[in-house]
N, C-alpha and C positions, 0 to 999 in steps of 0.2 A: 277747639285747639287743645292739644295734649298739654298737661301740666308737668313740669319737671319735678322730680323728687327733690327733697331737701338735700339729701346726700350728693346728688348730681350737681345741684347749684353750688353747694359749699365747695366741692372739689374744683369746679370750674372757676369760682371766685379766687380760691387760694392759688390756682395756677396763674391766673391773670396778675395777681399781686406779685408772685415770684418773678414773672417776666419783667416787672418794673423794679425788681430788687427792693420790695417793701415787705419786711418781715410780718408774718401773721401766723397765729396759732389757734387751734381749736381748744377752747377753754372748757366748753361743755358740749358733749356729743348728744344731740337730741335724737328724735325719732328719724330714722333714715328716709321714711316715705313722706310723712306729712308734718314734720316738726317745723315750727316757726324759727326764724333766725334773727338774732341780735348781733350787731357789729359794734364792738367797742373800739374806738380809735384813740390811742394814747400818744401824746406828743413827747413823752419821756421827760417832762418837766413838772410832773405832779398834776397835770391837767388831763382831762379826757372828755370824750363825748360818746354817747351810745345811740345807735340808730336802729329803728325797727321799720319793717316794710308795712305800709298801710295801703288800703284800697280806697281810691277816690270814687265815691258813689256818683258824682256828677259826670266825670269823664270816663270812668271805668278803668283808669290807669292805676298801676301799682307804683307807689312813690316811697322813697326812703325819707322818713321824718326823724328829727332829732328827739329822742325820748328824754335824755338828760345830758347836762353838760356842767362842768365845773371841776372841783378838786377830784382827783382820781378816786379817793376813798368814798366820796359821795356817789360817784357814778357806779362804783362797784356795789354799793349798797342798793342802788336802783336796780342793777342787774340781778342781785340776789333776791330782791322782792319779786321780780318778774319770774325768776326760776322757781320761787315758792308757789306761784300761781300755775306754772306750766312746766311740769317735769320733762316734757318732750322738747323743750327749747334748746336750740343750738346757740352757742355764744362763741363768736370769732373775735379774737383780739388782734388788732392791727397796730403796729408800732412804727410811727414815722414822725420825725421831728417837724417836718413840713406840714403835717396834718392831712396827708393824702390817704384816701380810703377807696377811691375809684367808684364809689356807689353812684356817682352822677354820670357815669359812662353808659353809653347805649348797651343794651343787652343785660344789664344787671338789675333791672326793675322787676 
């Protein structure tokens, strides 16, 4: 099965968010072809979560797992650490008071 480029996935994700009127922004533009993606979800009340895609060795599925959660400045520090390890990393920031990020929808794994 062909693998989508990071840029294609990011563009499709942002389009899906726009269709639901959920603001989102590219905070860090990673490698267009193979960069990993972090999604930071801010509830605009000083709290945030960040998700990364993980590979489940048992099932072979790609799952979004929570990398960090808490006060937004702490989550931003976790994102900064990840960017320090991986300069090709994409970071998408989603801003929604209800905490919607759509990562649990079909097709975004």
